[in-house]
C-alpha positions as CSV (number, residue, x, y, z in Angstrom):
1,M,7.4,103.8,-151.5
2,K,3.8,104.6,-151.8
3,N,2.2,104.0,-155.1
4,Q,0.7,106.9,-157.1
5,F,-2.9,106.2,-156.0
6,N,-2.0,106.3,-152.3
7,M,0.0,109.5,-152.7
8,Y,-3.0,111.1,-154.4
9,H,-5.4,109.8,-151.7
10,D,-3.2,111.1,-148.9
11,L,-3.0,114.6,-150.5
12,K,-6.7,115.1,-150.6
13,C,-7.8,118.2,-148.7
14,I,-10.2,117.4,-145.9
15,W,-13.0,119.2,-147.8
16,M,-12.4,117.0,-150.9
17,A,-12.3,113.9,-148.8
18,S,-15.6,114.9,-147.3
19,N,-17.2,115.4,-150.8
20,I,-17.8,119.0,-150.0
21,V,-15.6,120.3,-152.8
22,D,-15.0,118.3,-156.0
23,Y,-11.3,118.8,-156.2
24,K,-8.7,120.3,-153.8
25,L,-5.3,118.9,-152.9
26,C,-3.6,120.0,-149.8
27,D,-0.4,122.1,-150.2
28,K,-0.2,123.2,-146.6
29,D,0.9,119.8,-145.0
30,F,-2.6,119.7,-143.4
31,D,-1.9,122.8,-141.3
32,C,-5.6,123.7,-141.5
33,E,-5.4,126.4,-138.8
34,N,-3.1,128.4,-141.0
35,C,-4.8,127.6,-144.3
36,T,-6.5,130.5,-146.2
37,F,-8.6,128.1,-148.2
38,D,-9.9,126.5,-145.0
39,K,-10.7,129.9,-143.4
40,V,-12.7,130.9,-146.5
41,I,-14.7,127.7,-146.5
42,R,-15.5,128.0,-142.8
43,N,-16.4,131.7,-142.8
44,S,-18.0,132.4,-146.1
45,S,-21.8,132.7,-146.6
46,F,-23.8,132.0,-149.7
47,E,-24.8,135.0,-151.8
48,D,-27.4,135.2,-154.5
49,D,-25.8,136.9,-157.5
50,S,-29.1,137.4,-159.2
51,D,-29.8,140.6,-157.2
52,G,-26.5,141.0,-155.3
53,K,-28.2,140.6,-151.9
54,A,-26.9,138.1,-149.4
55,T,-29.5,135.4,-148.7
56,G,-27.7,134.1,-145.6
57,N,-26.3,130.7,-144.8
58,I,-27.8,127.7,-146.6
59,L,-28.6,126.0,-143.4
60,D,-30.3,129.1,-142.0
61,N,-32.4,129.3,-145.1
62,A,-33.6,125.7,-144.7
63,L,-34.3,126.3,-141.0
64,E,-36.4,129.4,-141.9
65,K,-38.5,127.4,-144.3
66,L,-39.1,124.7,-141.6
67,Q,-40.1,127.4,-139.1
68,E,-42.7,128.7,-141.5
69,I,-44.5,125.3,-141.8
70,N,-47.7,124.7,-139.9
71,Y,-49.8,121.6,-139.4
72,D,-52.9,121.9,-141.6
73,E,-56.1,120.3,-140.2
74,K,-57.5,120.1,-143.8
75,I,-54.6,117.9,-144.9
76,I,-54.3,114.1,-144.4
77,Y,-50.7,113.4,-143.4
78,L,-49.4,110.0,-144.1
79,K,-46.3,108.0,-143.1
80,N,-43.2,108.2,-145.4
81,C,-43.6,112.0,-145.7
82,L,-46.6,111.8,-148.0
83,M,-49.8,113.7,-147.6
84,M,-53.3,113.8,-149.2
85,K,-56.1,116.3,-149.8
86,R,-59.6,115.1,-150.8
87,I,-60.9,116.3,-154.1
88,F,-64.2,114.4,-154.0
89,A,-65.3,111.0,-152.8
90,N,-62.3,108.6,-152.9
91,T,-60.2,110.8,-155.1
92,F,-57.3,112.8,-153.6
93,Y,-54.3,115.0,-154.4
94,L,-51.1,113.2,-153.4
95,G,-48.0,115.3,-152.4
96,L,-45.0,115.6,-150.2
97,N,-45.1,116.6,-146.6
98,P,-43.8,120.2,-146.5
99,I,-41.3,119.1,-143.8
100,L,-39.4,117.3,-146.5
101,Q,-39.4,120.1,-149.1
102,P,-36.6,122.3,-147.7
103,F,-34.3,119.3,-148.2
104,L,-35.2,118.8,-151.8
105,D,-33.1,121.7,-153.1
106,S,-31.0,119.8,-155.6
107,I,-33.3,117.4,-157.5
108,S,-32.3,116.7,-161.1
109,S,-35.1,114.2,-161.9
110,L,-38.3,112.8,-160.5
111,Q,-39.6,109.4,-161.5
112,E,-43.2,108.6,-160.7
113,C,-45.1,105.3,-160.8
114,D,-47.1,104.6,-164.0
115,L,-50.6,106.0,-164.6
116,G,-53.4,103.6,-164.0
117,K,-51.2,101.4,-161.9
118,Y,-52.5,99.9,-158.6
119,I,-49.8,100.6,-156.1
120,L,-49.4,98.2,-153.2
121,K,-48.1,99.1,-149.8
122,G,-44.3,99.2,-149.8
123,Q,-44.0,99.7,-153.6
124,P,-42.1,102.8,-155.0
125,V,-44.2,105.9,-155.6
126,F,-41.6,108.6,-156.3
127,Q,-37.9,108.3,-157.0
128,F,-35.7,111.4,-156.6
129,T,-32.3,111.7,-158.2
130,G,-29.6,114.3,-157.9
131,E,-25.8,114.7,-157.9
132,W,-25.8,113.0,-154.5
133,G,-27.6,109.8,-155.7
134,T,-31.1,108.4,-155.7
135,V,-33.7,107.9,-152.9
136,T,-37.0,106.1,-153.2
137,L,-40.2,107.1,-151.5
138,S,-42.4,104.0,-150.9
139,S,-46.2,103.9,-150.5
140,P,-47.5,103.4,-146.9
141,M,-50.8,102.1,-148.3
142,N,-52.6,100.6,-151.4
143,F,-53.9,103.1,-153.9
144,L,-54.6,103.7,-157.6
145,M,-52.5,106.2,-159.5
146,Y,-54.9,108.3,-161.6
147,D,-52.8,111.2,-162.9
148,H,-49.5,113.1,-162.6
149,M,-49.5,116.8,-162.0
150,T,-47.5,119.0,-164.4
151,T,-45.1,120.3,-161.8
152,P,-41.5,120.3,-163.1
153,H,-38.9,118.6,-160.8
154,E,-37.1,121.9,-160.3
155,D,-40.1,123.2,-158.2
156,L,-40.4,120.2,-155.9
157,S,-39.1,122.3,-153.0
158,K,-42.1,124.6,-153.5
159,S,-44.9,122.5,-154.9
160,K,-47.5,120.7,-152.7
161,W,-49.1,118.2,-155.0
162,I,-47.5,115.8,-157.4
163,A,-50.3,113.3,-158.4
164,I,-54.0,112.5,-158.2
165,I,-54.9,109.1,-156.7
166,G,-57.8,106.9,-155.7
167,A,-57.9,105.5,-152.2
168,I,-60.4,104.1,-149.8
169,Q,-60.8,105.2,-146.1
170,P,-59.7,101.9,-144.5
171,E,-56.4,102.1,-146.4
172,I,-55.8,105.7,-145.5
173,E,-56.5,105.0,-141.8
174,T,-53.7,102.5,-141.6
175,C,-51.0,105.1,-142.3
176,T,-52.4,108.4,-141.2
177,I,-50.3,110.3,-138.7
178,G,-51.7,112.8,-136.2
179,K,-50.5,116.2,-135.1
180,S,-48.3,114.9,-132.3
181,N,-46.4,112.6,-134.7
182,W,-46.2,115.3,-137.3
183,N,-44.6,117.6,-134.8
184,E,-42.1,114.9,-133.8
185,I,-41.0,114.7,-137.4
186,L,-40.7,118.4,-137.6
187,Y,-38.6,118.6,-134.5
188,K,-36.3,115.9,-135.8
189,T,-35.6,118.0,-138.9
190,F,-34.8,120.9,-136.6
191,E,-32.3,118.7,-134.8
192,I,-30.8,117.6,-138.2
193,I,-30.2,121.2,-139.2
194,D,-28.9,122.0,-135.7
195,D,-26.5,119.1,-135.9
196,M,-25.2,120.3,-139.3
197,K,-24.6,123.8,-137.9
198,T,-22.9,122.4,-134.8
199,N,-20.6,119.8,-136.4
200,L,-20.0,121.2,-139.9
201,P,-18.6,124.5,-141.1
202,S,-20.7,127.2,-142.6
203,V,-19.9,126.9,-146.3
204,G,-20.7,129.2,-149.2
205,N,-19.8,131.5,-152.1
206,T,-16.9,130.3,-154.3
207,M,-13.5,128.7,-153.6
208,L,-10.3,130.7,-153.9
209,D,-9.0,128.1,-156.4
210,G,-11.9,128.6,-158.8
211,G,-14.2,126.0,-157.4
212,N,-18.0,126.0,-158.1
213,K,-20.4,128.1,-156.0
214,L,-22.0,126.1,-153.2
215,K,-25.7,126.6,-152.9
216,Y,-27.2,123.2,-152.0
217,L,-27.4,121.2,-148.7
218,Y,-25.6,118.2,-150.2
219,Q,-22.6,120.4,-151.0
220,I,-22.3,121.3,-147.3
221,V,-22.7,117.9,-145.7
222,G,-21.4,115.7,-148.5
223,K,-23.3,113.4,-150.9
224,T,-23.3,110.3,-148.6
225,K,-24.5,112.2,-145.5
226,Y,-27.1,114.1,-147.5
227,K,-28.6,110.9,-149.0
228,S,-28.7,109.4,-145.5
229,I,-30.5,112.4,-144.1
230,L,-33.1,112.3,-146.8
231,E,-33.7,108.6,-146.2
232,S,-34.0,109.1,-142.5
233,I,-36.7,111.8,-143.0
234,I,-38.6,109.8,-145.6
235,T,-38.9,106.6,-143.6
236,Q,-40.5,108.2,-140.6
């Protein structure tokens, strides 16, 4: 006879086993084709209750944001999804490549390296944490951290600049990426979203059994997959 743990594990709905919903046990003998809950998960779309208007599928929203991004000749794009803009001399704004921003829709905290610290290549610069876990963004060059911007972590998906740093040209040149490389990263994110749309159901709204509203990417693909996606984009 199976022990209680194995019985519980075997009763997990496929959506719970995939970390897409927090709790749902199967009561249909895994006859998904005739399961109302499964149909709702696959066919629902996310709606914004703040104004009662449908905002469309979460993946489509992320795709639309990516399609609005353009390469900016005035920006210095770096490896590891960082970018810079000169303020004067060797002083720069430091921020996130906008390609990454549509994927940062569920950040609960942002940890930055200490002020006045000289950051070496490969050392952590920013650490993002959410319900899905934590990812670290490492520096592709040596630089000095001058100041932190006052942007709250909730606005990371919209904000360009996070810090002010000091860096010299030889260091910058070692990790700058050109327009062709920038486009390759952008195209990869298109492929990531397309893969999600092809291989995963379109999830949204609320569950019939009282589950929470789904409004973040990690809730669609699962926490482990979402973290893996972030890491694959950041390390390009």
